[in-house]
matplotlib code that plots the C-alpha trace (Angstrom):
import matplotlib.pyplot as plt

x = [-0.6, -2.5, -3.3, -2.3, -4.9, -4.8, -1.4, -1.5, -4.7, -2.3, 1.0, 2.8, 0.1, 1.1, 4.9, 4.8, 2.5, 5.8, 8.0, 6.0, 8.2, 11.7, 9.7, 7.8, 11.2, 13.0, 9.7, 9.8, 12.6, 10.1, 7.3, 8.8, 9.8, 6.0, 3.9, 6.2, 4.9, 1.5, 2.3, -0.7, -2.4, -1.3, -4.9, -7.6, -8.4, -8.9, -9.3, -6.4, -6.7, -3.7, -4.4, -2.2, -1.3, 0.3, 0.6, -0.3, 2.9, 1.9, -0.8, 0.2, 3.0, 0.6, -1.4, 1.8, 2.3, -1.1, -3.3, -5.2, -8.1, -7.1, -8.7, -6.5, -7.7, -5.7, -6.8, -4.9, -6.7, -4.4, -6.2, -3.2, -1.5, -5.0, -4.7, -1.6, -2.4, -5.3]
y = [-15.7, -13.4, -13.4, -11.6, -9.6, -8.7, -7.9, -5.7, -3.7, -3.1, -3.2, -3.8, -1.4, 1.4, 1.0, 0.4, 3.9, 5.4, 4.3, 4.9, 6.9, 4.8, 1.7, 3.1, 4.4, 0.7, -0.6, 1.6, 0.0, -3.3, -1.1, -0.2, -3.7, -4.9, -2.1, -3.2, -6.5, -5.6, -4.8, -2.2, -1.0, 2.6, 3.2, 1.2, 2.8, -0.1, -0.5, -2.2, -3.1, -3.0, -5.3, -5.0, -1.7, -0.8, 2.7, 3.8, 4.5, 1.9, 3.2, 6.3, 4.8, 2.5, 5.1, 7.2, 4.0, 3.7, 5.4, 8.6, 7.4, 4.3, 4.2, 2.4, 1.8, 0.7, -1.9, -3.1, -5.0, -2.6, 0.7, 2.4, 1.9, 2.8, 6.0, 6.7, 6.4, 8.8]
z = [22.2, 20.4, 16.7, 13.9, 13.2, 16.9, 16.6, 13.5, 15.1, 18.1, 19.1, 15.5, 13.8, 16.5, 15.3, 11.8, 12.3, 14.0, 11.7, 8.6, 6.8, 7.3, 6.4, 3.4, 2.1, 2.6, 0.8, -2.0, -4.2, -4.2, -5.9, -9.4, -10.2, -9.2, -10.8, -13.8, -13.4, -13.4, -17.5, -17.0, -20.6, -21.5, -22.9, -20.4, -17.3, -14.7, -11.2, -9.2, -5.7, -3.3, -0.6, 2.6, 1.5, 4.7, 5.1, 1.2, -0.3, -2.8, -4.6, -6.0, -7.4, -9.4, -10.1, -11.9, -14.0, -14.9, -18.0, -16.7, -14.8, -13.1, -9.9, -7.0, -3.9, -1.0, 1.6, 5.0, 8.2, 10.7, 11.5, 12.7, 9.6, 7.4, 9.5, 8.2, 5.0, 5.0]

ax = plt.figure().add_subplot(projection="3d")
ax.plot(x, y, z, "-o")
ax.set_aspect("equal")
plt.show()
């Protein structure tokens, strides 16, 4: 039996990377209501971390809904998905 972290570092992470565009498109409709729920102030540049960012589609969505100068770093425990985000 493998641990979840090892799975995402290996097989699951590589499968996600192979199907990145389709998976990110599937998850895309989830982003809009989540970003709206953040209720980001329009004139305050914040730092908003996306933990578990996958292949990185959500941070740009957050930046588009945020004040100029907002920084949105992403982090994920899966090296193959982080590579895809770069």
